[in-house]
N, C-alpha and C positions, 0 to 999 in steps of 0.2 A: 523278247529280251533286246537290250539296246546297249551298244558299247559307246562310251564317251572318252574322248582324250582328255587327259589331265591338263588343262590350260588355264585354270583359275586357282586362286587361293583357297576357295571353298573345296574344289575337287582334290587339291593337294592335301588338305586336311582330311578329307574322307579317305584318300588313298592310305594315310597313316593309321586311321582309326578303324577301318572297316574289319581287320582281323579280330577285333574284340568280341564280336558276336559269334564267330566260328569257333573260338576257344573259350566261350564262357564257362563251360563245365569241365574243361581240361585243366587238371591240377598241375600238370608238368609244364604247361606253356608259360613262357616269360616274355612279356611284351618288350620288343627291342626299344632302345632309346630313339625318340623321334629324330634327334640331331644325327644319329649315326645313319639313319635312312635318308634323311634330307641331304646330307653331304654327298651322297652317291649321285644325287640328281642336280646338283648345284654346279654349274660351270665354273664358278669361282673356286670351288673346293676340290673338284675332281679333274685332274689334268688330262684325263682321256678325252674330255670334250674337244680338246685342241686337235685330236686326230681321229675323232669319230663323233658319234651322235646317239641320242637316246630318245625314246618316247614312252609314254605311260598311258594306261587306259583303265577305266572302271566299268564294270558290267552291272546293269541294273535289270531287274525282272520287270514284268509287265505292270506290276503295282508300283514301281519306282523305288523298290528296295534295292540296296547295294548287295550284290551276291558274289562279287569276284573282282580281281585286279590282276594286272600283269605289266611288266615292263619289257621292252626289247631294245637291244643296243648293239653296237659294233665299234671296233676301232681298227684303223688301217694297218697297224702292226700285227696284232695277233690274227685278225681275220685272214690274212694271206700266208699264214704259216701252214695251212692245211691244203690238201688236194682240192677241196671246194672252199671258195671264200665263205667263212663261217662266223656268224653273228651269235648273239646269245639272247635268251629270255630269262627272266627271273622275277623275284618278289611276287611269285604267283600265290594267290589265295583264291579259294573257290568253294562253293557248296558241292556236296556230292552229287553231281549231276553232269553227265557226259556231255550233253548239248551245251551246257554253260561253259564247261572247261574247253571244249572243242572251239567254241566261238572265240574265246580268249586266245587259244594257241593259233587260230587262223589269222587273227588280227595281228599278232606279232609276226607270224610267217610273212604275210602279205607286205608289211612294212619293211621288214628286212629284205625281201626280194626287190622291193623298189629301190633300196639302197645297193643293189648289186651282189647280195649274199645269196648262196645257194644251199646253205644249211644253217641250222641253229642248235646250239648247245643249251641245255637248261636242266634244272634251275641253276643259274650261275650269277656272278656278280659283275656289274660294270665297274670293275676295279681289281684289286689283288685277290689272289686265290685263297688266302687264309680266311676271308670273310664271305659269308652268304653263298657257300658253294656246295652244290649237291643236294639231293633229295633224300631225307631220312627214310630208310626202309627197315632198319632193325635198330633197337636200342632206344625205345621211347622213353627216356628219362629227361629230367630238366636239362635244357641245353646250356652249354657254356657261351660266354660272350661272343656275339656275332656269328654264331653257329646256326645254321638252318634247322628249324624244327617245323614239323608239319604233321597233319593226320595221317594214319596209315592208308587211307583210301586214296591218297594222292598217287601212289604208285600205279594203281590201276587206271587212273585217268591218263597219266602220262604214256603208259604203255598201250593203252587202247587206242590212243590217238596215232600212234605209230613211232614214238620215240623208242630208241634202242640204247642199251647200256654202252656208252663210250668207255668209261671205266668206273670202278668201284673205289670208293675212299673209306678206309678203315680208320677209326679213332681207337688207339690203343690205350690201355690204362694199367698203371703200375702203382702199387702202394709204396710210399716213399721209404719206409723202413723194411721193405722185403730184401732179404739177403740175395746177393747176386750168386749164381752157381759157381762152384770152385773152378769149373773149366774156364768160364768167361772172366772170372776175377784174375786168374792166372794170366790170361791173354792181356787184360788191362794193365796188370803190373809190369808185364813185359814191355809194353809200349811206353809206360811211365818211366821205365828206367833207361830207355833208349836215348841216346845222346841227341840233343837238339829240339826235343819235344818239350813243350810246357803247356799248362792248361790253367786258365784263371777266369774269374768273372769280372764283369765291368763294375766300377764304382759310380756313384751318382754323378760325380764331377767329371766322368769320362764318357758321357753318353754321346757326345759329338764324335769322338774318337771311335766309340764303338759303332756308330752308324757307318763310317767309312770302312772299317774292318768287315762289317756285315755285307756292305756293297761289293768288296773286293773278292770275298769268298762266293758270294751269290752268283756273281757274273761268271765264275768259273765252273760252279757246281750245278747251276740250274739252266744255263743258257741253251743246253741241248734238249731240254724238255720241250714237248710239243706245245706251241702257243705262248711260250715264255720269251719275252724280249730282254735285252740288256737294261739293267737298272742304272739310272743316272745318279750322280751325287746329290742332285736335288731331291730326287724321289726317296733316297736313303735318309736324307736328313728329315724329310717330311714324315716318313714312317715313324722314325725315332721320336720326333716331336709329338706325334699323335698318341705314342705310348707313354710319353714321359709322365702324365698325371697318375697313370695306374701301375707303371712299371715297378717291379721289385728287382733291383739289380742283381740279387742272388740267382735270378732266372736267365740273365745274359752271359752265357758261357762261350768261351773262345778256345780253340786249340791253336798253338803257334809252333812253327818249326823255324829254329834259328831266328826268332823274333818276328817272323812274317806270319800274319794269320792264314790258316789253312782249314779251319773248320768253325762252325758256330752251332749252338743250340739255344734258341730263344724261347723262353716260357714267360707268361704273364699270369698274375693272380686272376682268378675267375671273377670278373667284375660283375657277372650276374648274381653271384653269391653275396658280393660286397654291397651292391646297392641296386642293380637295375630290377631285381624281382620285387622290390618294395616300392617303386616310384611310378609305375604305370606310363612309362615313356618319358617323363620329364623329370630331371634331377631336381632342380630347385634347391631352396634352403633345406628342405626336409631331407632331400637326397644327400647333400653335402654332410649334414649331421650324421645321417645313417652311415655313410662311408667312413666317417672318422670313427664312429662308434664301433663298427664292425672290424675296422683295422685295429683299433686299440685292444679289442677283446679276441682278436685272432679268429674270427668267424668264418674266414675264407679257408676251406679245406683243400681247394684244388689249385695246383699249378698247371696252367694249360700251355702245353708246348705247341707254339703255332708254326715255327719253321726250323728246319735242320739242313745243314749241308757240310760236305767236305769236299775240297777240291779234288779232281780226278788223280792227280799225281800221289795223293796220300790216302786214297780209298784202299780197302782190302788190307790194311796194315794193323788194324785194331784201334785206330785213331777214334773211330766212331764209339766203340764201346768204352774206351778210357775216358772220353769226353763226358759221356753220360754218367759213367761211374764216379767221377770226381764231382759231378753236379749232385748226384744222389748221396754221396758221402757228406757233403756239406749240409744238405737238406736234412738229413737224419741227425747230424750233430747240433743243428740249430732248429730242431723241430719244436722245442719248447718255446722258442723266440718267434718262430714264424707261424706255427699252427697247421702247416701244410700236411695233409695225410695221404694225398694221392697226387700223381702226375698223369695227366691225359695228354697223349700225343696226337695232335691234330695237323693234317690229316695225312695218311699214306696211301697213295694210289696202288692199285693191284698191279699196275704196270711197273712197279719198283720193287722187285723181289728182294733186293739188297736191304732196303730199308724195312721191309716186312721182317726179314730174318734178324736184323738188328734189334727190332723191338722184341722179338721173341727171345733173343739172346739175353736181354736185360730183365726178362721175366714179365714182360707186358702181355696182356691178352686183348683181344678185340672186344671192345665195349660198345661201339656204335658202327653202323654202316650206312654210307650215303651213296647214291648213285648219281653220276653225271651222265645225263642222256644226250644223244645227238639225233637230230631229225634231218634227213636229206630231202630237200624240196622235189628233186627228181626221184620219184619212187622206184625208178628202174636202175638207179645208180647202185653199184655194190657198195655194202657197208663195211667199213673196217674199223676194228676197235683201236683204241690208243696204242701205238707201238710199245713193245716192252723195252725197258732200259737195260 
């Protein structure tokens, strides 16, 4: 077997296309859009290259057949938020062979060690956490947009190499017209009646304003999370700009107290249902027509919750339940117009029992489970899981 660094256009194309053979008979697999993968590894598209670096490799067998791939990366902000400087590996694909997988893991590990890292998380993204994060271990159903999907045998490959579960990620699912239990409905009504609180969704002409409200809440609600840095205004605008072509404003909900944003719940239509599963990695004219067709006939049944947050001063007051209740009420009232039948909440870490409890309060159940693994380069170092919030 031979590992080659991705350093030519031909190898770059092979990095994108090699998973097709692995998933040729898997009816649940949806090939991601090429541009979504390419943007991760493009220094002009990914701001993390300004504070970090990335490298990719492809694995060939002795006959010259491509049998695997992997990427390794780090950034100077998140790497040093841990006891050990920690990088990441991701975009892993491999045949069911321990020697092949271990060679890919070794390649990523040695490169990260040369960059000063002492541990690696995987499979994760060289970018934000709502995309390409975690290894699917339960719930092998068609993935939502930019969610990791993989064969079941990957779990054995990661764990046999020595990766340990750093945290588990749960995707919760709730039918949009499911009635909220009276206990929590009463709690939500109470917060709705409290002076000072209002709840509303963004309109399409308010997306720039929504980006800044999102940033304001995010930097208070998420800054204490392990490995999460402060979001800049530029980053917030970039996120909203990337979502603009697919966003449905009905999924951008905010909670306000005396006019100031104190919470958000952001969901997007599942683009995999709208277009990605039909186009084999490239949208083109066919994809654009398919997107318009599926939107018109309301063929997207899933609203995909990608991020949620409430500032600490307003947590444990019922704001979370009231916010989601207001969003759910509008979804039910407009179901005939939107076609959404379910809400998936991606993802909730097992280190966040408050959010897990919230999902259960609104009647959601665990639909999929991913693992984020960590591998310590010094095998004698004590392993610690993600701290509880």
